LUMVOVEX-390359 format. One record per residue: x, y, z of N, C-alpha, C, O in turn; residue number from 0. Coordinates in Angstrom, 3 decimals, always signed. Layout:
<recs>
REC   n_east  n_north     n_up  ca_east ca_north    ca_up   c_east  c_north     c_up   o_east  o_north     o_up num
REC        X        Y        Z        X        Y        Z        X        Y        Z        X        Y        Z NUM
...
</recs>
This chain:
<recs>
REC   n_east  n_north     n_up  ca_east ca_north    ca_up   c_east  c_north     c_up   o_east  o_north     o_up num
REC +217.941  +69.625  +80.714 +218.007  +70.962  +80.211 +219.208  +71.664  +80.850 +219.360  +71.657  +82.071   0
REC +220.040  +72.257  +80.034 +221.188  +72.995  +80.549 +221.095  +74.450  +80.111 +220.523  +74.774  +79.070   1
REC +221.658  +75.294  +80.915 +221.659  +76.720  +80.626 +223.091  +77.213  +80.577 +223.945  +76.739  +81.326   2
REC +223.344  +78.138  +79.720 +224.636  +78.802  +79.676 +224.381  +80.285  +79.899 +223.484  +80.880  +79.301   3
REC +225.188  +80.861  +80.767 +225.014  +82.262  +81.104 +226.235  +83.053  +80.664 +227.374  +82.619  +80.842   4
REC +225.985  +84.195  +80.101 +227.069  +85.104  +79.722 +227.334  +86.002  +80.929 +226.685  +87.032  +81.106   5
REC +228.295  +85.596  +81.750 +228.585  +86.295  +83.002 +228.959  +87.746  +82.745 +228.531  +88.637  +83.479   6
REC +229.747  +87.989  +81.721 +230.161  +89.365  +81.407 +228.949  +90.254  +81.124 +228.901  +91.408  +81.550   7
REC +227.994  +89.714  +80.414 +226.776  +90.465  +80.088 +225.963  +90.763  +81.357 +225.433  +91.862  +81.519   8
REC +225.874  +89.786  +82.241 +225.146  +89.959  +83.504 +225.840  +91.009  +84.364 +225.187  +91.891  +84.922   9
REC +227.157  +90.913  +84.469 +227.927  +91.885  +85.258 +227.736  +93.287  +84.695 +227.502  +94.235  +85.445  10
REC +227.835  +93.416  +83.399 +227.665  +94.724  +82.758 +226.276  +95.295  +83.044 +226.135  +96.486  +83.324  11
REC +225.269  +94.455  +82.972 +223.899  +94.901  +83.238 +223.734  +95.373  +84.684 +223.081  +96.385  +84.936  12
REC +224.319  +94.647  +85.623 +224.157  +94.972  +87.043 +225.076  +96.096  +87.511 +224.856  +96.668  +88.578  13
REC +226.087  +96.414  +86.738 +227.081  +97.434  +87.099 +226.433  +98.760  +87.513 +226.881  +99.401  +88.464  14
REC +225.402  +99.159  +86.816 +224.768 +100.455  +87.092 +224.084 +100.502  +88.465 +223.790 +101.587  +88.968  15
REC +223.831  +99.355  +89.063 +223.134  +99.307  +90.351 +224.067  +99.270  +91.555 +223.632  +99.537  +92.675  16
REC +225.335  +98.946  +91.348 +226.211  +98.669  +92.486 +226.391  +99.847  +93.437 +226.546  +99.632  +94.639  17
REC +226.375 +101.057  +92.953 +226.561 +102.199  +93.852 +225.245 +102.639  +94.499 +225.228 +103.577  +95.295  18
REC +224.161 +101.972  +94.164 +222.849 +102.332  +94.718 +222.209 +101.186  +95.500 +221.004 +101.206  +95.754  19
REC +223.000 +100.196  +95.880 +222.444  +99.032  +96.577 +221.650  +99.422  +97.818 +220.593  +98.855  +98.094  20
REC +222.158 +100.377  +98.550 +221.467 +100.752  +99.790 +220.071 +101.305  +99.515 +219.197 +101.210 +100.377  21
REC +219.844 +101.874  +98.348 +218.513 +102.393  +97.997 +217.546 +101.278  +97.612 +216.340 +101.394  +97.828  22
REC +218.074 +100.205  +97.045 +217.243  +99.115  +96.577 +216.967  +98.079  +97.653 +215.980  +97.346  +97.582  23
REC +217.835  +98.021  +98.643 +217.775  +96.959  +99.639 +216.661  +97.216 +100.642 +216.660  +98.244 +101.320  24
REC +215.719  +96.297 +100.739 +214.564  +96.476 +101.622 +214.410  +95.373 +102.670 +213.568  +95.489 +103.560  25
REC +215.212  +94.301 +102.580 +215.100  +93.191 +103.528 +215.384  +93.704 +104.931 +216.362  +94.420 +105.143  26
REC +214.549  +93.348 +105.878 +214.733  +93.833 +107.244 +214.458  +92.679 +108.206 +213.354  +92.542 +108.732  27
REC +215.466  +91.867 +108.422 +215.317  +90.655 +109.234 +215.014  +90.987 +110.694 +215.484  +91.988 +111.235  28
REC +214.224  +90.124 +111.306 +213.954  +90.230 +112.742 +215.109  +89.568 +113.476 +215.334  +88.365 +113.342  29
REC +215.842  +90.363 +114.257 +217.056  +89.855 +114.891 +216.915  +89.638 +116.397 +217.903  +89.361 +117.077  30
REC +215.709  +89.759 +116.915 +215.482  +89.627 +118.354 +215.915  +88.250 +118.869 +216.417  +88.144 +119.988  31
REC +215.730  +87.214 +118.082 +216.122  +85.856 +118.511 +217.614  +85.755 +118.805 +218.038  +84.884 +119.565  32
REC +218.408  +86.630 +118.214 +219.848  +86.604 +118.456 +220.191  +86.975 +119.898 +221.297  +86.703 +120.363  33
REC +219.249  +87.593 +120.601 +219.435  +87.863 +122.032 +219.352  +86.530 +122.783 +220.195  +86.242 +123.633  34
REC +218.339  +85.719 +122.471 +218.181  +84.405 +123.116 +219.392  +83.512 +122.873 +219.792  +82.743 +123.748  35
REC +219.971  +83.618 +121.680 +221.131  +82.801 +121.343 +222.427  +83.380 +121.927 +223.497  +82.785 +121.796  36
REC +222.316  +84.530 +122.564 +223.463  +85.225 +123.171 +224.512  +85.631 +122.130 +225.713  +85.659 +122.398  37
REC +224.017  +85.940 +120.954 +224.868  +86.455 +119.882 +224.934  +87.976 +119.992 +225.988  +88.583 +119.797  38
REC +223.786  +88.580 +120.309 +223.689  +90.030 +120.471 +223.055  +90.352 +121.812 +222.302  +89.553 +122.370  39
REC +223.366  +91.519 +122.313 +222.692  +92.023 +123.514 +221.464  +92.819 +123.073 +221.324  +93.164 +121.900  40
REC +220.594  +93.100 +124.010 +219.426  +93.927 +123.709 +219.830  +95.290 +123.173 +219.195  +95.819 +122.261  41
REC +220.878  +95.851 +123.737 +221.390  +97.159 +123.311 +221.891  +97.084 +121.866 +221.640  +97.994 +121.076  42
REC +222.592  +96.010 +121.521 +223.081  +95.850 +120.152 +221.919  +95.744 +119.166 +221.961  +96.332 +118.085  43
REC +220.889  +94.998 +119.539 +219.715  +94.875 +118.667 +219.072  +96.243 +118.464 +218.703  +96.601 +117.345  44
REC +218.940  +96.999 +119.540 +218.391  +98.354 +119.449 +219.192  +99.207 +118.478 +218.629  +99.881 +117.615  45
REC +220.509  +99.170 +118.629 +221.384  +99.978 +117.774 +221.307  +99.523 +116.314 +221.234 +100.356 +115.410  46
REC +221.323  +98.232 +116.083 +221.234  +97.723 +114.711 +219.900  +98.094 +114.067 +219.848  +98.414 +112.879  47
REC +218.828  +98.053 +114.846 +217.505  +98.370 +114.302 +217.329  +99.848 +113.979 +216.354 +100.224 +113.327  48
REC +218.250 +100.686 +114.422 +218.215 +102.118 +114.084 +218.823 +102.377 +112.707 +218.605 +103.434 +112.116  49
REC +219.579 +101.418 +112.205 +220.257 +101.576 +110.922 +219.301 +101.332 +109.757 +218.200 +100.812 +109.936  50
REC +219.737 +101.712 +108.581 +218.963 +101.353 +107.385 +219.032  +99.840 +107.232 +219.984  +99.226 +107.714  51
REC +218.057  +99.221 +106.580 +218.105  +97.766 +106.391 +219.419  +97.311 +105.744 +219.961  +96.271 +106.118  52
REC +219.923  +98.062 +104.798 +221.164  +97.689 +104.117 +222.345  +97.707 +105.088 +223.103  +96.739 +105.161  53
REC +222.502  +98.793 +105.827 +223.624  +98.892 +106.759 +223.502  +97.874 +107.887 +224.503  +97.334 +108.359  54
REC +222.265  +97.617 +108.314 +222.027  +96.597 +109.340 +222.524  +95.230 +108.864 +223.167  +94.503 +109.622  55
REC +222.228  +94.883 +107.620 +222.644  +93.601 +107.069 +224.163  +93.512 +106.936 +224.747  +92.462 +107.204  56
REC +224.799  +94.592 +106.531 +226.258  +94.611 +106.413 +226.881  +94.338 +107.787 +227.800  +93.528 +107.905  57
REC +226.383  +95.010 +108.809 +226.898  +94.810 +110.165 +226.608  +93.396 +110.665 +227.465  +92.760 +111.278  58
REC +225.393  +92.909 +110.398 +225.032  +91.551 +110.817 +225.942  +90.503 +110.184 +226.352  +89.551 +110.847  59
REC +226.255  +90.676 +108.915 +227.114  +89.709 +108.226 +228.467  +89.606 +108.913 +229.016  +88.512 +109.044  60
REC +229.001  +90.724 +109.346 +230.289  +90.701 +110.047 +230.162  +90.000 +111.395 +230.981  +89.145 +111.733  61
REC +229.145  +90.357 +112.157 +228.936  +89.771 +113.484 +228.668  +88.276 +113.376 +229.286  +87.478 +114.082  62
REC +227.752  +87.898 +112.499 +227.367  +86.498 +112.341 +228.532  +85.663 +111.813 +228.764  +84.549 +112.282  63
REC +229.254  +86.196 +110.851 +230.406  +85.476 +110.313 +231.437  +85.171 +111.384 +231.969  +84.062 +111.446  64
REC +231.716  +86.146 +112.217 +232.672  +85.946 +113.315 +232.162  +84.893 +114.293 +232.920  +84.023 +114.723  65
REC +230.869  +84.969 +114.648 +230.301  +83.998 +115.596 +230.293  +82.592 +115.019 +230.546  +81.628 +115.740  66
REC +230.007  +82.463 +113.736 +230.041  +81.136 +113.106 +231.440  +80.539 +113.196 +231.602  +79.365 +113.529  67
REC +232.433  +81.343 +112.900 +233.819  +80.853 +112.975 +234.194  +80.471 +114.402 +234.875  +79.467 +114.612  68
REC +233.761  +81.254 +115.380 +234.067  +80.973 +116.785 +233.392  +79.681 +117.267 +233.989  +78.896 +118.004  69
REC +232.160  +79.477 +116.845 +231.375  +78.366 +117.395 +231.521  +77.054 +116.624 +231.156  +75.999 +117.144  70
REC +232.037  +77.095 +115.418 +232.133  +75.890 +114.588 +232.827  +74.746 +115.328 +232.351  +73.611 +115.294  71
REC +233.915  +75.027 +115.977 +234.669  +73.971 +116.662 +234.443  +73.973 +118.175 +234.556  +72.931 +118.820  72
REC +234.124  +75.132 +118.739 +234.055  +75.261 +120.198 +232.672  +75.065 +120.802 +232.554  +74.737 +121.983  73
REC +231.626  +75.262 +120.006 +230.274  +75.187 +120.552 +229.329  +74.759 +119.432 +228.594  +75.578 +118.880  74
REC +229.354  +73.474 +119.105 +228.599  +72.996 +117.939 +227.094  +73.184 +118.077 +226.409  +73.384 +117.074  75
REC +226.569  +73.124 +119.287 +225.119  +73.321 +119.425 +224.738  +74.769 +119.100 +223.707  +75.008 +118.472  76
REC +225.557  +75.732 +119.519 +225.293  +77.130 +119.167 +225.500  +77.349 +117.677 +224.749  +78.095 +117.047  77
REC +226.507  +76.708 +117.112 +226.727  +76.796 +115.670 +225.488  +76.317 +114.920 +225.041  +76.963 +113.971  78
REC +224.935  +75.185 +115.348 +223.732  +74.640 +114.713 +222.554  +75.602 +114.852 +221.842  +75.859 +113.881  79
REC +222.351  +76.126 +116.041 +221.240  +77.063 +116.279 +221.396  +78.332 +115.442 +220.430  +78.836 +114.869  80
REC +222.618  +78.834 +115.384 +222.875  +80.033 +114.591 +222.685  +79.753 +113.105 +222.148  +80.589 +112.379  81
REC +223.118  +78.595 +112.656 +222.918  +78.203 +111.253 +221.426  +78.142 +110.917 +220.995  +78.618 +109.867  82
REC +220.649  +77.551 +111.820 +219.198  +77.485 +111.603 +218.578  +78.875 +111.595 +217.669  +79.141 +110.809  83
REC +219.061  +79.770 +112.466 +218.544  +81.142 +112.473 +218.833  +81.811 +111.130 +217.971  +82.482 +110.563  84
REC +220.050  +81.622 +110.630 +220.426  +82.231 +109.347 +219.495  +81.754 +108.241 +218.993  +82.557 +107.454  85
REC +219.271  +80.462 +108.184 +218.473  +79.885 +107.107 +216.991  +80.207 +107.257 +216.341  +80.619 +106.295  86
REC +216.461  +80.022 +108.452 +215.014  +80.155 +108.651 +214.569  +81.595 +108.904 +213.646  +82.086 +108.255  87
REC +215.213  +82.253 +109.827 +214.770  +83.601 +110.204 +215.335  +84.678 +109.276 +214.595  +85.512 +108.755  88
REC +216.621  +84.651 +109.082 +217.270  +85.666 +108.247 +216.985  +85.394 +106.779 +216.710  +86.314 +106.009  89
REC +217.054  +84.115 +106.395 +216.859  +83.748 +104.998 +215.419  +83.542 +104.586 +215.099  +83.555 +103.398  90
REC +214.544  +83.349 +105.572 +213.123  +83.204 +105.268 +212.718  +81.823 +104.765 +211.630  +81.671 +104.210  91
REC +213.565  +80.818 +104.945 +213.235  +79.461 +104.502 +212.655  +78.731 +105.707 +213.358  +77.999 +106.405  92
REC +211.389  +78.937 +105.934 +210.723  +78.461 +107.150 +210.421  +76.971 +107.151 +210.372  +76.357 +108.217  93
REC +210.217  +76.380 +105.990 +209.780  +74.989 +105.922 +210.899  +73.968 +106.030 +210.651  +72.764 +105.973  94
REC +212.110  +74.433 +106.183 +213.236  +73.503 +106.242 +213.192  +72.684 +107.532 +212.986  +73.227 +108.617  95
REC +213.388  +71.376 +107.400 +213.428  +70.485 +108.559 +214.801  +70.631 +109.223 +215.829  +70.500 +108.558  96
REC +214.817  +70.899 +110.524 +216.051  +71.213 +111.238 +217.136  +70.162 +111.065 +218.267  +70.505 +110.721  97
REC +216.824  +68.899 +111.292 +217.853  +67.851 +111.246 +218.469  +67.724 +109.848 +219.679  +67.543 +109.714  98
REC +217.646  +67.817 +108.827 +218.140  +67.722 +107.449 +218.969  +68.958 +107.109 +220.007  +68.864 +106.453  99
REC +218.503  +70.096 +107.558 +219.204  +71.341 +107.286 +220.593  +71.338 +107.903 +221.570  +71.687 +107.240 100
REC +220.686  +70.948 +109.161 +221.979  +70.907 +109.853 +222.917  +69.919 +109.155 +224.110  +70.182 +109.006 101
REC +222.378  +68.807 +108.741 +223.200  +67.818 +108.024 +223.777  +68.426 +106.752 +224.941  +68.198 +106.422 102
REC +222.962  +69.199 +106.040 +223.426  +69.847 +104.809 +224.445  +70.942 +105.093 +225.395  +71.121 +104.331 103
REC +224.254  +71.672 +106.185 +225.188  +72.736 +106.557 +226.568  +72.154 +106.806 +227.577  +72.747 +106.424 104
REC +226.611  +71.014 +107.435 +227.889  +70.419 +107.820 +228.588  +69.665 +106.691 +229.728  +69.227 +106.851 105
REC +227.916  +69.512 +105.558 +228.543  +68.808 +104.417 +229.692  +69.585 +103.838 +230.321  +69.135 +102.881 106
</recs>
């Protein structure tokens, strides 16, 4: 079974929501584990948790993206741990097997 999507139609439909994303966004990830991974300090977690869920996620994406780039070559074990946090804790995919997940991340 194959599907064809009219991207222009989808974009047009979603256009009306783009300026209101912060109102619709409700995901609120638990970021306390990032203290254990030494990605964030306790103070940073406190400050991020004061933000709206949308703004918190925007800030997290910047922080996490930078850390992933830093650790990819210099600290592979931290890169793996951070990747697992992104998938399991931030993404909510709890049933993923760690070894298989890491293998897929590195593909």
